[in-house]
Backbone as a chain_set.jsonl record, in Angstrom:
{"seq": "XXXXXXXXXXXXXXXXXXXXXXXXXXXXXXXXXXXXXXXXXXXXXXXXXXXXXXXXXXXXXXXXXXXXXXXXXXXXXXXXXXXXXXXXXXXXXXXXXXXXXXX", "coords": {"N": [[134.986, 88.888, 113.546], [132.371, 91.129, 112.957], [131.425, 92.649, 109.924], [130.425, 95.85, 108.843], [127.957, 96.782, 106.487], [128.985, 98.755, 103.984], [128.096, 99.676, 101.578], [126.688, 102.04, 99.341], [123.371, 103.405, 99.659], [122.138, 104.372, 97.505], [122.575, 105.264, 94.021], [125.778, 106.154, 93.608], [127.149, 107.474, 91.557], [125.133, 108.895, 90.188], [124.259, 110.429, 92.332], [126.559, 112.014, 92.916], [126.712, 113.429, 90.516], [124.279, 114.889, 90.632], [124.692, 116.521, 92.899], [126.805, 118.021, 91.879], [125.562, 119.314, 89.698], [123.664, 120.821, 91.05], [125.355, 122.57, 92.441], [126.483, 123.84, 90.265], [124.336, 125.181, 88.917], [123.277, 126.586, 90.967], [120.712, 126.64, 92.133], [117.552, 125.163, 93.13], [116.802, 121.892, 91.812], [114.739, 121.085, 89.065], [112.062, 119.026, 87.715], [112.073, 119.234, 84.974], [114.759, 119.916, 84.455], [115.946, 117.581, 85.455], [114.944, 115.657, 83.682], [116.202, 116.558, 81.366], [118.902, 116.098, 82.089], [118.835, 113.324, 82.218], [118.325, 112.599, 79.549], [120.521, 113.805, 78.229], [122.697, 112.431, 79.343], [122.169, 109.795, 78.947], [120.785, 108.288, 80.929], [118.372, 106.548, 82.811], [115.432, 108.273, 83.706], [114.011, 107.317, 85.819], [115.981, 106.115, 87.398], [117.377, 108.347, 88.271], [115.357, 109.651, 89.728], [114.792, 107.696, 91.656], [117.225, 107.687, 93.053], [117.189, 110.323, 94.081], [114.88, 110.122, 95.708], [115.709, 108.18, 97.598], [117.882, 109.538, 98.733], [116.463, 111.651, 99.856], [114.845, 110.29, 101.687], [116.768, 109.482, 103.504], [117.649, 111.875, 104.482], [119.467, 113.465, 103.041], [118.786, 114.996, 100.82], [116.025, 117.181, 99.914], [112.561, 117.442, 99.035], [110.399, 119.81, 97.65], [107.116, 120.699, 97.053], [105.244, 122.095, 94.217], [103.76, 124.109, 95.319], [105.332, 125.126, 97.205], [105.622, 123.761, 99.569], [107.36, 121.759, 101.828], [107.875, 118.289, 101.341], [107.469, 115.171, 102.854], [109.2, 112.282, 102.186], [109.055, 108.77, 101.93], [109.885, 105.238, 102.213], [107.555, 103.849, 101.533], [106.279, 105.642, 99.804], [108.113, 105.621, 97.714], [107.963, 102.922, 96.925], [105.305, 102.884, 96.107], [105.437, 104.585, 93.927], [106.842, 103.021, 92.138], [105.155, 100.872, 91.782], [103.839, 99.9, 89.476], [105.873, 99.288, 87.796], [108.28, 100.384, 85.401], [108.813, 103.931, 85.235], [106.637, 106.377, 83.8], [106.017, 109.308, 81.771], [103.665, 110.452, 82.804], [103.772, 109.655, 85.462], [105.761, 111.24, 86.465], [104.656, 113.73, 86.525], [103.598, 114.255, 88.995], [105.617, 115.365, 90.405], [106.319, 118.215, 90.28], [107.642, 120.052, 91.685], [110.609, 121.099, 93.42], [114.014, 119.945, 93.981], [116.446, 119.841, 96.511], [119.703, 119.817, 98.056], [120.131, 118.965, 101.497], [121.239, 121.208, 103.859]], "CA": [[134.508, 90.243, 113.662], [131.293, 91.425, 112.024], [131.67, 93.823, 109.094], [129.26, 96.648, 108.508], [127.746, 96.971, 105.061], [129.311, 100.137, 103.647], [127.638, 100.001, 100.231], [125.735, 103.156, 99.346], [121.962, 103.057, 99.523], [121.685, 104.908, 96.217], [123.596, 105.285, 92.981], [126.754, 107.189, 93.946], [127.456, 108.259, 90.359], [124.027, 109.836, 89.988], [124.301, 111.331, 93.475], [127.647, 112.976, 92.698], [126.311, 114.284, 89.403], [123.234, 115.807, 91.088], [125.331, 117.532, 93.742], [127.565, 118.883, 90.985], [124.636, 120.156, 88.934], [123.1, 121.799, 91.977], [126.405, 123.57, 92.672], [126.703, 124.577, 89.02], [123.216, 126.072, 88.6], [123.021, 127.36, 92.187], [119.281, 126.728, 92.389], [116.948, 123.825, 93.233], [116.641, 121.17, 90.543], [113.358, 120.828, 88.661], [111.864, 117.808, 86.932], [112.504, 119.545, 83.602], [116.212, 119.772, 84.438], [116.27, 116.163, 85.647], [114.678, 114.988, 82.399], [117.284, 116.955, 80.467], [120.106, 115.366, 82.499], [118.655, 111.924, 81.843], [118.492, 112.509, 78.099], [121.882, 114.183, 77.865], [123.683, 111.476, 79.836], [121.654, 108.438, 78.681], [120.442, 107.649, 82.196], [116.917, 106.499, 82.969], [114.894, 109.248, 84.654], [113.622, 106.549, 87.004], [117.165, 105.931, 88.24], [117.643, 109.644, 88.899], [114.321, 109.895, 90.719], [114.993, 106.752, 92.759], [118.365, 108.194, 93.823], [116.719, 111.477, 94.841], [113.966, 109.638, 96.742], [116.494, 107.553, 98.659], [118.629, 110.58, 99.437], [115.485, 112.397, 100.657], [114.451, 109.42, 102.798], [117.86, 109.442, 104.477], [117.961, 113.215, 104.949], [120.52, 114.142, 102.281], [118.118, 115.958, 99.931], [114.618, 117.394, 100.244], [111.665, 117.754, 97.92], [109.388, 120.81, 97.947], [106.149, 120.658, 95.953], [105.167, 123.347, 93.461], [103.121, 125.115, 96.166], [106.344, 125.593, 98.143], [105.528, 123.021, 100.826], [108.264, 120.6, 101.918], [107.173, 117.012, 101.355], [108.189, 114.063, 103.463], [109.196, 111.099, 101.33], [109.469, 107.571, 102.647], [109.995, 104.049, 101.358], [106.23, 103.525, 101.009], [106.053, 106.515, 98.644], [108.977, 105.113, 96.643], [107.365, 101.668, 96.461], [104.077, 103.23, 95.39], [105.841, 105.162, 92.65], [107.289, 101.94, 91.257], [104.223, 99.745, 91.885], [103.478, 99.349, 88.166], [107.075, 99.038, 86.999], [109.018, 101.564, 84.94], [108.104, 105.207, 85.293], [106.22, 107.026, 82.566], [105.926, 110.762, 81.925], [102.54, 110.807, 83.677], [104.205, 109.44, 86.847], [106.636, 112.346, 86.845], [103.847, 114.94, 86.67], [103.337, 114.467, 90.42], [106.805, 115.972, 91.004], [106.561, 119.487, 89.602], [108.341, 120.912, 92.629], [112.068, 121.19, 93.295], [114.861, 119.11, 94.813], [117.631, 120.546, 96.996], [120.44, 119.137, 99.112], [119.926, 119.477, 102.85], [122.489, 121.844, 104.308]], "C": [[133.462, 90.494, 112.576], [131.616, 92.698, 111.254], [130.354, 94.54, 108.827], [129.175, 96.798, 107.007], [127.954, 98.446, 104.733], [128.864, 100.525, 102.242], [126.622, 101.135, 100.291], [124.309, 102.659, 99.128], [121.402, 103.505, 98.186], [122.85, 104.91, 95.244], [124.545, 106.461, 93.231], [127.127, 108.057, 92.745], [126.387, 109.308, 90.104], [124.029, 110.871, 91.109], [125.361, 112.42, 93.276], [127.296, 113.951, 91.583], [125.285, 115.322, 89.858], [123.794, 116.897, 91.999], [126.106, 118.526, 92.877], [126.674, 119.823, 90.195], [123.997, 121.212, 89.818], [124.103, 122.927, 92.229], [126.607, 124.444, 91.431], [125.595, 125.594, 88.767], [122.832, 126.963, 89.777], [121.545, 127.632, 92.419], [118.727, 125.318, 92.501], [116.729, 123.208, 91.851], [115.176, 120.849, 90.296], [113.276, 119.514, 87.884], [112.288, 118.039, 85.484], [114.024, 119.391, 83.477], [116.614, 118.301, 84.569], [116.024, 115.365, 84.371], [115.777, 115.309, 81.387], [118.578, 116.226, 80.79], [120.021, 113.917, 82.043], [118.89, 111.731, 80.347], [119.938, 112.753, 77.689], [122.91, 113.117, 78.231], [123.238, 110.015, 79.694], [121.455, 107.635, 79.971], [118.925, 107.643, 82.295], [116.475, 107.519, 84.014], [114.458, 108.542, 85.935], [114.784, 106.32, 87.944], [117.522, 107.226, 88.963], [116.635, 109.889, 90.017], [114.46, 108.948, 91.914], [116.144, 107.213, 93.655], [117.928, 109.389, 94.676], [115.788, 111.063, 95.971], [114.756, 109.048, 97.907], [117.304, 108.579, 99.438], [117.693, 111.425, 100.301], [115.055, 111.578, 101.881], [115.506, 109.446, 103.898], [118.411, 110.83, 104.826], [119.065, 113.956, 104.217], [119.961, 115.226, 101.356], [116.693, 116.147, 100.421], [113.844, 117.723, 98.974], [110.619, 118.744, 98.424], [108.419, 120.845, 96.768], [106.008, 122.032, 95.307], [104.434, 124.45, 94.223], [104.093, 125.652, 97.218], [106.334, 124.886, 99.482], [106.493, 121.84, 100.812], [107.444, 119.311, 102.045], [108.054, 115.942, 101.985], [108.067, 112.85, 102.542], [109.686, 109.917, 102.146], [109.494, 106.383, 101.691], [108.649, 103.635, 100.792], [105.917, 104.357, 99.769], [106.882, 106.047, 97.459], [108.405, 103.827, 96.065], [106.098, 101.922, 95.66], [104.391, 103.789, 94.005], [106.2, 104.064, 91.648], [106.342, 100.736, 91.22], [103.903, 99.105, 90.532], [104.687, 99.107, 87.269], [107.774, 100.329, 86.621], [108.151, 102.809, 84.96], [107.776, 105.715, 83.895], [106.141, 108.521, 82.827], [104.802, 111.157, 82.876], [102.889, 110.609, 85.154], [105.028, 110.618, 87.355], [105.88, 113.65, 87.063], [103.553, 115.265, 88.135], [104.488, 115.197, 91.107], [107.201, 117.245, 90.25], [107.264, 120.497, 90.516], [109.839, 120.898, 92.369], [112.782, 120.315, 94.33], [116.091, 119.909, 95.23], [118.367, 119.693, 98.022], [120.12, 119.775, 100.465], [121.258, 120.015, 103.341], [122.673, 121.71, 105.789]], "O": [[133.65, 90.114, 111.42], [132.028, 93.7, 111.838], [129.315, 93.916, 108.614], [130.193, 96.926, 106.328], [127.172, 99.293, 105.165], [129.221, 101.601, 101.762], [125.788, 101.178, 101.196], [124.081, 101.628, 98.495], [120.323, 103.074, 97.779], [123.98, 104.592, 95.613], [124.158, 107.62, 93.084], [127.392, 109.249, 92.903], [126.695, 110.469, 89.837], [123.822, 112.058, 90.858], [125.081, 113.606, 93.45], [127.551, 115.15, 91.691], [125.4, 116.498, 89.516], [123.415, 118.062, 91.882], [126.063, 119.732, 93.12], [126.995, 121.001, 90.038], [123.806, 122.354, 89.4], [123.735, 124.102, 92.229], [126.869, 125.642, 91.541], [125.877, 126.747, 88.439], [122.146, 127.971, 89.605], [121.167, 128.721, 92.85], [119.352, 124.37, 92.023], [116.504, 123.909, 90.865], [114.463, 120.399, 91.194], [114.292, 118.966, 87.455], [112.81, 117.129, 84.84], [114.516, 118.806, 82.512], [117.515, 117.835, 83.872], [116.817, 114.49, 84.023], [116.223, 114.434, 80.645], [119.282, 115.782, 79.883], [120.995, 113.349, 81.547], [119.58, 110.797, 79.938], [120.506, 111.998, 76.9], [123.886, 112.923, 77.507], [123.86, 109.113, 80.255], [121.884, 106.488, 80.092], [118.267, 108.611, 81.912], [117.075, 107.616, 85.085], [114.533, 109.121, 87.019], [114.605, 106.328, 89.162], [117.921, 107.204, 90.127], [117.008, 110.287, 91.121], [114.266, 109.361, 93.057], [116.046, 107.136, 94.88], [118.261, 109.461, 95.859], [115.889, 111.592, 97.078], [114.503, 109.378, 99.066], [117.402, 108.499, 100.662], [118.092, 111.872, 101.376], [114.919, 112.118, 102.978], [115.175, 109.435, 105.083], [119.498, 110.95, 105.39], [119.556, 114.971, 104.71], [120.602, 116.255, 101.141], [116.204, 115.372, 101.244], [114.395, 118.211, 97.987], [110.027, 118.55, 99.485], [108.837, 121.001, 95.621], [106.579, 123.012, 95.785], [104.481, 125.61, 93.815], [103.739, 126.516, 98.02], [106.964, 125.348, 100.433], [106.455, 121.015, 99.899], [106.449, 119.262, 102.767], [109.241, 115.835, 101.675], [106.965, 112.449, 102.169], [110.611, 110.04, 102.948], [109.164, 106.511, 100.512], [108.592, 103.118, 99.677], [105.358, 103.846, 98.798], [106.41, 106.072, 96.322], [108.367, 103.659, 94.846], [105.845, 101.257, 94.655], [103.693, 103.497, 93.034], [105.897, 104.172, 90.46], [106.699, 99.69, 90.678], [103.717, 97.891, 90.455], [104.529, 98.755, 86.1], [107.853, 101.259, 87.423], [106.941, 102.76, 84.739], [108.53, 105.511, 82.944], [106.191, 108.955, 83.978], [104.957, 112.088, 83.666], [102.36, 111.317, 86.011], [104.989, 110.947, 88.541], [106.389, 114.569, 87.705], [103.288, 116.419, 88.476], [104.36, 115.605, 92.262], [108.28, 117.327, 89.663], [107.451, 121.657, 90.147], [110.281, 120.708, 91.236], [112.242, 119.995, 95.389], [116.711, 120.577, 94.401], [117.747, 118.938, 98.77], [119.869, 120.977, 100.553], [122.284, 119.341, 103.243], [123.67, 122.187, 106.332]]}, "num_chains": 1, "name": "protein.A"}
């Protein structure tokens, strides 16, 4: 019998934390908040952003740019983000919008 791969596509610990923070603050999460979470919990901001990207790709979360327009994220966008390796602050400037779970 063939087994299906049940491993999560993203970091479940980060995912659970983000859902919890969203519930706690009761508002969309900003890059400033995400940076604060990364610093406070000694997690790379790149890992948080990768988790959010993957959850957005698979319809669990959404990203809305700072002009209020929902943005479609896909694997090409994620690959482009990581094309040069680790993320730097300048890479994060492109994400001044907000992240929210899809209801």
